[in-house]
N, C-alpha and C positions, 0 to 999 in steps of 0.2 A: 650403501646401502638400502633399498628401497624400504618407506614407509608403510608399516601395515594398516589397512584400510580399517578406519573407527569403526566402522558398522559392517555388518556381512552383507550382502546381497541376498535379495527376495527371489522366490522363484521368477522363471518368468513370464513376464505378462503376456494376455492376450492380446490379438491384433486391437490396432488402435483405428483400422481404417472407417470401420461404421463411425463412431463417435466424430471423428476430424471430417467423414462426409456431411453430418448432420450440423456438424457448427458452420461447414461454409454454403450450408442452404438457410441457416439461421437468420444469420446476419441482418437480412433483408426485412425480416421481420422485425427487429430492433430500432432501425432507421424510425425519425421520425423528424418532421419537421413544421414548426408553428413560430412563424415572428412577431404574431401578436400576443399579447396576455390576454390571459382568455380564465376567470373564476382565480383560482389559487395561483396557474400555474404561468409562472414566468417567460415571456416569449423569446426565442436567441435568433440571432440574424441567420445560424447556418444549422443546416440539418445536425442530428445528434442521436448518438444511442443510448435507449434506456437499459437497466439490464434486465428484464425478467418481460414474456409474454406467457402468464401462467395462464391455463386454460379454465382454471375453476378462480382467480382472486384478480383483481386487477390491479395488480401492488406493483411499484416501482415506475411507475407510467411518467417519470421525466428526467432532465438528467444529473448526473450526482458527479461529484469531485474530483473522488479517488476511483471508483469506478469504472470511470469515464479514461483514466490512463489504463488499465490492467486491460481494458477491451481494447483501445488502441492499439497493444502489444498482438492481437489476433488479426487486424485486419492491413495491418503494416506488409507490406511489399505485395499485396493482394490488387484486385481491380477495383478495392474499397479503401484503398488508404488515403483517398480526398478525405476521410473520415479523420483523417489522424491532424492535417491541416484546420478543417472546421472546428475537431475538439478547440485547439488552441486559440482559434479566432473568438469562439465562445468566452472561453474565461478571460480572455481580454475584453468581449462587452460586459462580463460583469465585474470585474474589476472597474471600467467606467463605470456603470450604473450603480455600484454599491460600495466601491472601493477595496473591496472584498469578495471571494466567490464564494457564495455560502453554500452549505449542505447540500444542497440542491434545488431545483428550479420551482419550488413554491415560496409562495411568502410567506410560509407557516416555517420555512424552513432559515429566514437571515438572521436569526437569533445564534447563529451559530456559521460555522464552516465545518470541513472534514479534515483529514493530512491532509498536508499540500502540495501534490505533485504537478504544479502547476508548470513548474521549471522543468521537471523531465518530460513534461505533453511540449512545452516550446521546442526542449532540444531534439526530439523527434521530430517534429512538424518542420524543424528547420534542416535537420536530414532528408526528411521525405524532401525537400524546395529544392535542396543542392542536389541528391540523386537525379532529379527530371530537369535539371538546367536552369529552374526557374530563373529568371534574370533578377527579381525583387527579391532573391533570398536574404540579403544583407538588411533592405529595408525592411522588410518582415520580421526578423533578428529585433532590429531597435527598437521598432514599436512594441513586441513583445516582451522585450527587456522591461521598458518605463513602465508597465504593466506589474511585471513581475517584481519590479525592487519596491512599488507602491503596496502590492499586498503582503511581500516583507515585512515591509518598514512599520505599514498600519497596522495591520492585522496581526501578526507573528510574534510582532516586537513592541507591541503598544501594551503601555502601562498605565491605560488611564479608560474607563468605560468610553465606548460600550466596546474597545478592544484590550481588556485588560489580562493581555497573556503571559510578558514578560515579568518576573514575580519573581526570582531570588538569583543573583550573581551572572546574570545576561543570558539565564535559562528560563525557558517559559512552558507553560503549561496549556491544556485544552481546556475551551472556557465556553461559556455562551451567556450571554446579553441578559438572561435571568437569574444569572450568577445559582446557574442549578447545578448542582453534584449529576444528577441523574442527564440531565440535558449534555453537560461538558462530556460524559461518556457517549454520548451519542455525537459529539465531533469526534472522538478519539478513531469512531467507523468500529471500536470494538462492542458495540450494544448490545447486550450484555456480558462481562466476565467479573472476573472476580478481584482483578490487580490489583484495584486501590479502594479496597475495602476494609483497610488496618490490618489491625492483626488476628482478628477474626472474618478470615474469608468465608463466603456466602450467607455470613448472616445481620449484615450491616447493609445500609442503604448505599453505600458508596462515598468516600471522598474523593473523584477525581478535582475538586478545584484545589485541594491543596497537595496534590504530587505534581512532581517534574515527570514527565514521560520519558522514558529511554527513546522509546520509538520518534515521536515528535520530535523530539533534539536534533536524534540522528538524521532525521529527514530534515529537518532546518540547516545541519551541517552541508547536506548534502547540497541544499539550495545553494549555500553560498558560495561551494566551492563552481554552482553551476553559474552563477551570477558573475565571477571570476572568468568564466573561462568566455563568457558573453561578452564581457568589457576586451579582455586580450583580442578576441578576433575580431571587434570591431576596433581594432587597432586604441585603445583606451587606458592605458596601461596604470596610469593613478586609481582611477577607480577598481581597475580589475586587483591592483595591489592593498587596497582596500577592504576589500570581500577577501582577498586573502589573509589579513589578519583579523580580519571579524570571524574568520571560519577556526583559522591558531586559538582566538581566544577560547571560543566557545570548546573546544575537543581538550585544553587542559582543565578545564572546570567540568568537563563532563569526565573525564578521569579521575578526576577526585572523588567526585560526589554517585556515581552510578556503577563504578567498581567495588565489588565483592573481595577484598584477596583472602577472603577464608573460603564462601562461598565458592570463587574460580568464577564470576560471573556477573552480568551487567543488569543491576537491578533500579526500579523506578526509586523516587526519592522524594518522600515526606520533608516538603520544604516548612511546615509548620514545626513539625518536631526533629530535625534534624536528623533524621535518620531514613533507611533504604527500607524498602518495602521485603517484606518476608515472603512475598507472592512471585518463584519463579515465570515465567512466561515465554514467549516466541520472543517476543518485544528485545530480549537480553540478546539477539542476532544482531537486531539491526546496526549495531556501531560496528560490526563485520561489515553489512552491508555499504554501509554509507564510509568506512574506510577509515576508521579514526582509533579503532581500538591497536595496540602495539600486536606485532606477530605473536609474542611471548602468553597474552591477553587470549588473541584468538586459538592457539592450542591449546591452551585450559578449556575456556571454553568448548571445544570441539572432541575433546578427550572425555571429559569428566557430564558435557549435558547434551548433546547430541545422542549417545545412546538412549537417554531418558525423553525424548522429544521423540525422536525419530520412531514410529510403529509401525504397522504391518499397511495400512493404508496412508503413510503419509506422516506431515508433521502436527503433530498433538499442539494445540494452541497452547493450554497450560497444565499443569498436572495434576488440578481441584477439580474436580465435579462437581457440580450444586443444582439442582431445578430450574430450568427457568434463564442456564447462564450459556448461553450458544456458543461464545465465545470463551470455551474451558474444555477441559476433557471432557467429552473423548471425542470433539470435532474438531476438521482440518478445515481450512480458508485457503482459498487458491493465492491471492496475496501474501499472505505470509511463506506459503512452500516456496512462491518466487523472488523472496526477499531474502530469503535464507539462503538458497541454495545462491544466488548469486554474491551474498557474504560468503560463500563457502569455496565458491571459484576462486575471489577475490585474494586469500589469503593462502592458496597453495591448494586445498580440500577438492580435485575435480571430482575424486571416485565418488568422495560423498554426497555432493551436488549430483553428481548423475543419480546415484541411488532415490534421494530427494526426488528427483523428474521421475524417473521409472515407476517408484511407487505409487507416487501421484497419480500419473498417467494410466496405471493399473486399474486403480478405484476409479477414476473418473470410467474408462472402457468397461468395464464390469459390471459397475451400476448401469450404464447405458446399457448395454446389452440385455439389462433385464426389465429397464424401465422406459426406455425409448428416448430419455432427453437426459438434460445436465441438469444437476441442482445446486444450489448455493453454496451446500456446505457438506460435507461429509462424515462418518463415524471412521476416524483413522484408525482406532481400535480394534474394531471387528467393521471390516468394512463392510460384511454383507447386512448389517445391521444400523436401524434405522439412528441417525446422528440426532442430540439434543437437540430439539424443536424452538427453542425460547421465543419469545411473544411473537416471531413470521411466521411460524411452522415452517414447512417443508416449500419453497419458492423455488418453481422450475423456472428451466432456462438455457445458460443465466450466463450472463456478460460475462465476468468476471473470469469464471472459470472456462467458458470457451476461449475467452483472450490467452490464457495463462496455458492452458492443454496445447494450444495452436504453439505456443512460444517453447514449451518443453521438446514439443515433437519434431521442434526444426532443431533445437539444440541438441536435443540426441539422435538426428538423421532419420528421423521415422518419415517424412514428410518434406519435400521442396520447398524451397523460400528460404532467405536469409530471414535468420531471426533478428529482431529489434536491437539496435545497440542499445546498452544497459543505460550507459550515461552521455 
C-alpha cells in the first residue's frame, strides 16, 4: 500500500523563469577578486562570491564560509563553475594562514568560524575536476584533505583556547575566542534565534556556549564521513577506517543526547545542566540530512513535526516568534530549506521533499515578481508579508537564495542542468 503524504501539496506555483533569468545574470555582480589585504579585508588568492549587492547598503562584501557553499550550488554546471574550485582553494588558503576558516574574510571575523561546510565544498570541487578530466584531480583532493583534517582537528575538535569547542562526550559547541554567547551565536550562522535561550525563549541574552547544537554535530558527522570517503578514494584504508570509527562514535552519543523520545524530535543539549533544550527548530532535521537518525526516528520526525514547520511559503525556522530574532518564526532561510529537503529525500520522503522545494521556489518567484530582486530571507507564514528584519533589515541579492533556487529548480525539472551532488 502506498504511504499517504505527510503534507498536502500547495497550489501550483507561478512561473520561475524570470527569477531564474535574474539569478543567471546576477552572478557576475557577486564576483570579487582581491589578492592583497586591504584595511580590515583579508585577501584571497582566487576570485570569490560575496552574498549581496544591495543598492542601499554595502553589506556582506567579503567571502563568507557557509554562504559560499550554498552559492556554489547555483554556479555548478554553468559557465561559472570554476568558482566551485576557487571556493575550495580559498578555504585551503585560509586554513593554511589562520589554522581554520573564519566566519568571513575580515580581521574582525577571525574570532570565530561558521557552520563548517568545507568538506562539502572540496567534494563538489573534486567532482568538478573529475567531470572535466583534470589530470590533477587526485592531487587536488590530497591537498584539500590535508587542510580539512587540520581544520577539523584543530578548530572543531579543539579543547583548549582559542578553539575550545569540544566540550562534552566528544561533541562540540559553537564558540568565539572572546567567550561571548552572542558571538558564538554568530558562529552558528543563526544570528539571531531563540534556540539557546534556556527555559525562557526570547527573554535572555542567550547561552550558546552552554549548548551542544544538533546542527553543528550533525555537520561534523557528515565531515567525518567525507574524510572517510576521501581517504578511501586516495587508497588509504587505515585512515579511512579511523574516521569511520570516529563518526560511528559521534552518532552513538548524538542519538543518546539529542533524541527526545517523548517529543519524538532532535533537540540541542544543554551540557551544563544535562538536559535538552525546550525549543524545537529546523536544527532538529539535520540528523536526517547527515544520515545518523534511525529510520524509525526519521518517520516520527516527519509525521509529527514536518506539518508544524511546513507553512505556505516553505519551512519556518522555529515555532517561536520574537522581535529582532530573524532566525525564528515567521522567517524561512534558503540553506535550511535545502538541508531539510535533502534529509527528507535520504529517508524516503521524496514527495515531501518536492513539496518543500516547490513552496520555497514559489515564494522566491512570487516575491521576485513584486520586488524585482531576491532576498536573504522570507516570511513563510505569510509569503506576501515582510519577514522579521532582525539586525540587518531586508538585504537584497542574495547569494544563497540564488544558489538554492537554482538547485531546487533543477531537482524539480524546471530548468536544464545537473544539480550539484548532495555529498
